[in-house]
C-alpha positions as CSV (number, residue, x, y, z in Angstrom):
1,M,16.4,89.3,112.0
2,E,17.7,92.8,111.1
3,K,17.8,93.7,114.8
4,A,19.8,90.5,115.5
5,S,22.2,91.3,112.7
6,N,22.8,94.9,113.9
7,S,23.4,93.7,117.4
8,L,26.1,91.3,116.1
9,V,27.9,94.2,114.4
10,T,27.6,96.4,117.5
11,H,29.1,93.7,119.6
12,M,32.0,93.2,117.2
13,N,32.5,97.0,117.0
14,T,32.7,97.4,120.8
15,T,35.0,94.4,121.5
16,L,37.2,94.3,118.5
17,S,40.8,95.4,119.1
18,L,42.5,94.3,115.9
19,P,44.9,96.6,114.1
20,L,42.9,95.7,111.0
21,H,39.7,96.7,112.8
22,S,37.9,98.2,109.8
23,H,38.7,95.4,107.4
24,L,37.5,92.7,109.8
25,L,34.3,94.6,110.8
26,S,33.5,95.0,107.1
27,A,34.0,91.2,106.6
28,V,31.8,90.4,109.6
29,S,29.1,92.8,108.2
30,S,29.1,91.0,104.9
31,H,28.8,87.5,106.5
32,Q,26.5,88.3,109.4
33,T,23.1,87.2,108.2
34,F,21.7,83.8,109.0
35,S,22.2,81.3,106.2
36,H,19.3,81.3,103.8
37,H,20.7,78.9,101.2
38,A,18.2,76.4,99.8
39,H,19.8,73.1,100.4
40,K,18.5,70.4,98.2
41,S,17.7,67.2,100.0
42,C,20.3,64.4,99.7
43,L,23.1,66.7,98.5
44,P,25.9,64.3,97.5
45,L,29.4,64.6,98.7
46,R,30.8,64.7,95.2
47,A,29.0,67.9,94.3
48,S,31.7,70.4,94.1
49,L,29.2,72.4,92.0
50,P,25.8,71.2,93.5
51,S,23.5,73.1,91.1
52,L,25.3,71.6,88.0
53,Y,25.3,68.2,89.5
54,Y,21.6,68.3,90.2
55,S,20.7,69.8,86.8
56,T,22.3,66.8,85.1
57,R,21.8,64.0,87.5
58,G,19.2,64.7,90.1
59,P,19.4,63.6,93.7
60,P,21.1,60.2,94.1
61,S,19.5,57.2,95.8
62,L,21.3,55.9,98.9
63,N,23.2,52.7,98.0
64,C,22.7,51.3,101.5
65,A,21.4,48.2,103.1
66,N,18.8,47.6,105.9
67,P,19.7,45.1,108.6
68,D,17.9,42.4,106.6
69,G,20.0,43.1,103.6
70,S,17.3,44.9,101.6
71,K,18.2,48.2,99.9
72,V,17.2,51.6,101.3
73,G,15.5,53.8,98.8
74,A,16.1,57.5,98.3
75,V,15.2,58.9,101.6
76,D,14.6,62.6,102.4
77,S,16.2,63.0,105.8
78,S,15.7,66.7,106.1
79,L,12.8,66.2,108.5
80,A,15.0,64.0,110.7
81,V,17.6,66.8,110.7
82,K,15.1,69.4,111.6
83,K,13.7,67.3,114.5
84,Q,17.2,66.6,115.8
85,A,18.1,70.2,115.6
86,A,14.9,71.2,117.5
87,D,15.9,68.7,120.2
88,V,19.5,69.8,120.5
89,S,19.0,73.6,120.3
90,P,17.6,74.1,123.9
91,E,20.4,72.0,125.3
92,L,23.1,74.0,123.4
93,K,22.0,77.3,125.0
94,G,23.8,79.2,122.3
95,T,27.1,77.5,122.5
96,S,29.1,78.1,119.4
97,I,30.3,75.2,117.1
98,F,33.8,75.1,115.5
99,L,34.4,72.8,112.6
100,V,38.0,71.7,112.1
101,G,39.6,69.5,109.5
102,M,40.8,69.8,105.9
103,Q,39.0,72.5,103.9
104,N,36.5,70.9,101.5
105,S,33.0,71.5,100.1
106,L,31.5,69.0,102.5
107,K,32.8,70.8,105.6
108,T,31.5,74.1,104.2
109,S,28.1,72.7,103.3
110,L,27.7,70.9,106.6
111,G,28.6,74.1,108.5
112,K,26.0,76.1,106.6
113,M,23.3,73.5,107.1
114,L,24.1,73.3,110.9
115,A,23.7,77.1,111.0
116,D,20.4,76.9,109.1
117,M,19.0,74.2,111.3
118,L,20.1,75.8,114.6
119,R,19.4,79.4,113.5
120,Y,23.0,80.3,114.1
121,Y,25.3,82.7,112.3
122,Y,27.8,81.1,109.9
123,F,31.4,82.2,109.5
124,D,34.5,80.9,107.7
125,S,37.5,82.0,109.7
126,D,39.9,81.9,106.7
127,S,37.6,84.2,104.7
128,L,37.5,86.6,107.6
129,V,41.3,86.6,107.9
130,E,41.7,87.2,104.2
131,E,39.3,90.1,104.2
132,A,40.9,91.5,107.4
133,V,44.4,91.6,105.7
134,G,43.0,93.0,102.4
135,G,42.0,90.0,100.4
136,A,43.3,86.7,99.2
137,P,46.4,88.1,97.4
138,A,47.4,90.0,100.5
139,A,46.9,86.9,102.6
140,K,49.0,84.9,100.2
141,S,51.8,87.5,100.5
142,F,51.6,87.4,104.3
143,R,51.8,83.6,104.2
144,E,54.9,83.7,102.0
145,K,56.7,86.7,103.6
146,D,55.3,87.2,107.1
147,E,53.7,84.0,108.3
148,M,53.9,85.1,111.9
149,A,51.8,88.2,111.2
150,L,49.2,86.0,109.5
151,H,49.1,83.6,112.4
152,E,48.5,86.6,114.7
153,S,45.6,87.7,112.6
154,E,44.2,84.2,112.7
155,T,44.4,84.2,116.5
156,E,42.8,87.6,116.8
157,V,39.9,86.6,114.5
158,L,39.4,83.4,116.6
159,M,39.5,85.4,119.8
160,Q,36.7,87.6,118.7
161,L,34.6,84.8,117.3
162,S,35.1,82.6,120.4
163,S,33.8,85.5,122.6
164,M,30.4,85.3,121.0
165,G,27.6,82.8,120.9
166,R,25.3,81.2,118.4
167,L,28.0,80.8,115.7
168,V,29.0,77.9,113.4
169,V,32.6,78.6,112.5
170,C,34.3,76.7,109.7
171,A,37.9,77.0,111.1
172,G,41.0,77.0,109.0
173,N,44.2,75.0,109.8
174,G,45.5,78.0,111.7
175,A,43.0,77.2,114.4
176,V,44.9,74.0,115.3
177,Q,48.4,75.3,114.9
178,S,49.0,76.7,118.4
179,S,47.9,76.0,122.0
180,T,46.5,79.5,122.1
181,N,44.1,78.9,119.2
182,L,43.2,75.4,120.5
183,A,42.3,77.0,123.8
184,L,40.0,79.4,122.0
185,L,38.1,76.5,120.4
186,R,37.4,75.3,123.9
187,H,34.9,78.2,124.3
188,G,32.6,76.2,122.1
189,I,32.1,72.6,120.8
190,S,34.7,71.5,118.2
191,L,34.0,68.8,115.6
192,W,36.6,67.3,113.3
193,I,35.0,66.8,109.9
194,D,36.9,63.8,108.6
195,V,36.6,63.3,104.8
196,P,38.6,60.6,102.8
197,L,41.5,62.1,100.9
198,D,40.4,60.6,97.6
199,I,37.1,62.4,97.8
200,M,38.8,65.7,98.5
201,A,41.4,65.1,95.8
202,R,38.8,64.4,93.2
203,D,36.9,67.5,94.1
204,V,40.0,69.7,93.8
205,C,40.9,68.1,90.4
206,E,37.3,68.6,89.1
207,A,37.2,72.2,90.3
208,S,40.6,73.4,89.0
209,S,43.6,72.4,87.0
210,S,46.0,72.6,90.0
211,G,47.6,69.2,89.2
212,S,47.1,65.6,88.5
213,Y,45.1,63.4,90.9
214,P,48.2,61.7,92.3
215,E,49.9,65.0,92.9
216,V,46.9,66.5,94.5
217,T,46.4,63.4,96.7
218,D,50.1,63.6,97.9
219,Q,49.7,67.3,98.7
220,L,46.5,66.7,100.7
221,A,48.1,63.8,102.5
222,A,51.1,66.0,103.5
223,L,48.7,68.7,104.9
224,Y,46.6,66.0,106.7
225,N,49.7,64.5,108.4
226,K,50.9,68.0,109.4
227,Y,47.6,69.0,111.1
228,R,46.2,65.6,112.1
229,D,47.2,65.9,115.8
230,G,45.5,69.3,116.0
231,Y,42.3,68.0,114.4
232,A,42.4,65.1,116.9
233,T,41.9,67.5,119.8
234,A,38.3,68.1,118.7
235,D,35.5,67.1,121.0
236,A,34.1,64.6,118.5
237,I,34.9,63.3,115.0
238,I,32.3,63.4,112.3
239,S,33.6,60.8,109.8
240,V,32.3,60.0,106.4
241,Q,33.5,56.4,106.9
242,K,31.7,56.0,110.2
243,V,28.4,57.3,108.7
244,A,28.7,55.0,105.7
245,S,29.3,52.1,108.0
246,R,26.3,52.9,110.2
247,L,24.1,53.2,107.1
248,G,25.5,50.1,105.4
249,C,26.6,52.2,102.4
250,D,29.2,50.7,100.1
251,N,29.8,54.0,98.3
252,F,30.9,57.2,100.1
253,D,29.5,59.3,97.3
254,D,26.0,58.3,98.3
255,I,26.3,59.8,101.8
256,T,24.3,63.0,101.9
257,I,24.9,66.3,103.6
258,E,21.8,65.7,105.7
259,E,23.2,62.4,107.0
260,M,26.4,64.1,107.9
261,T,24.6,66.9,109.6
262,L,22.4,64.4,111.5
263,E,25.6,62.7,112.7
264,A,27.0,66.1,113.8
265,L,23.8,67.0,115.7
266,R,23.8,63.6,117.5
267,E,27.4,64.1,118.6
268,I,26.6,67.6,119.8
269,Q,23.7,66.3,121.8
270,K,25.9,63.7,123.5
271,L,28.5,66.3,124.4
272,T,26.0,68.7,125.8
273,R,24.4,66.0,127.9
274,V,27.8,64.9,129.2
275,K,28.6,68.5,130.1
276,K,25.3,68.8,131.9
277,M,25.9,65.6,133.9
278,L,29.4,66.8,134.9
279,E,28.0,70.2,136.0
280,E,25.3,68.5,138.1
281,A,27.9,66.1,139.7
282,A,30.0,69.0,140.7
283,R,27.2,70.8,142.5
284,P,27.4,70.5,146.3
285,F,24.7,68.5,148.1
């Protein structure tokens, strides 16, 4: 593990050509280890603060129906996720995975679980950009006074990440703002993590006092409409609504991170198999 981590830093050190080289390298060093978070089974979407949620409520039961109409009990799907990841991993051959879509706790948790299951490195591109420019306050200043410079840093970070393998990257909205960045995402598999606005708005309101629920919902809707076309260029959509429909769930809150991760792994497997078929079809007889 230590050897793998060192090799990642060495690779970044030899290929990185950013003006903010030292800052980004430091950021990579602090994020480079494999994810070792202990994900509790059936982590609910509403858990902005998972540990608090579990300490007071415990894992929820799925409010879903079988084809015969009977209810499905609380199911630990972690074994299914591990099995699917074991099946997908050899077919991926180290191809990196980029998650696009509105920033939210589900997208982050899904990215970290994918990294855990596939034994990949996990990165948040927005966090890397912030650390590269000197922290969140500096990034905010860039965004307000020199947005072009911030976009250039986003592109440079994506350029370095896209040149490497075995990564799960939680990409910020900058990743879908330009044709250059969208092309960089093509170096891997891109997934649009599509979460209902009301769930995201509720999480924002519960986590901070940034505004009323209607105000937060309107702000998120404006951002969604601004970047939706960029999100739609992803190779596949991992939708909470689609997973809920497949499971027969009548409450989005009951969908678990495991179920979403399982959906992502299935889509990744479909994409890798299609790619393999196209490659075989292109080979001369």
